[in-house]
Phi, psi and omega in degrees: 000312183302322182264013177089020180286174181290159178295133184290152176285165179306133179089347177272149180292146179294321180245134179279172176298324178293319176302314181297318179298318178294320179295320178294317179299319177296316180299320177294319178298315179295321179296323185269001180257131180289126180289341182279316187245341180088353177278161173300138180301329179299333179272306190284344181251005177280118180304334178293342179259011186307322182249016183276346184253149173228147182294148176226128180250133172223138182264128176264113184289335175294310180298323180296313180296321178295320176297317178298318179301314183284352174264355184285155177298324180298317178291315182297334180286345180289152176291151183302320180291329176291317178298318181294331183266358183267127175270116181261127178219171180242145176230154174290138174292151178303133181088355180243010182293136178281172171282104186292345178265000184300130176080359183269347181051045179281135177270157180289330182236128183295348177271355179299142175273121182306329182287351176275352182278138181301323183290345181260004181271000000 
């Protein structure tokens, strides 16, 4: 079930041993990952690494536009319950959509052999 398998027949377990192993592995990964920085806790909490990291800034233009929207007079004029119930997301403007397949090396036919593609030679 966890991996998208068929619904089990009567008397069969809902989750297979493989499903359980994957669920445990995910739980262990989440337990060992720092929620603040996303690095393994073994790295980010090791005193020997105290000065091993340096800040890196990257600007997310989606987050910036959403922040600008929520700072606008139009947004501020909404009632608080309306703002709380509104899901704010960003979409590409017409004519500005990227090539959504860029960099994915998707073949036209799933039977294509990747080594036959020019970009993989």
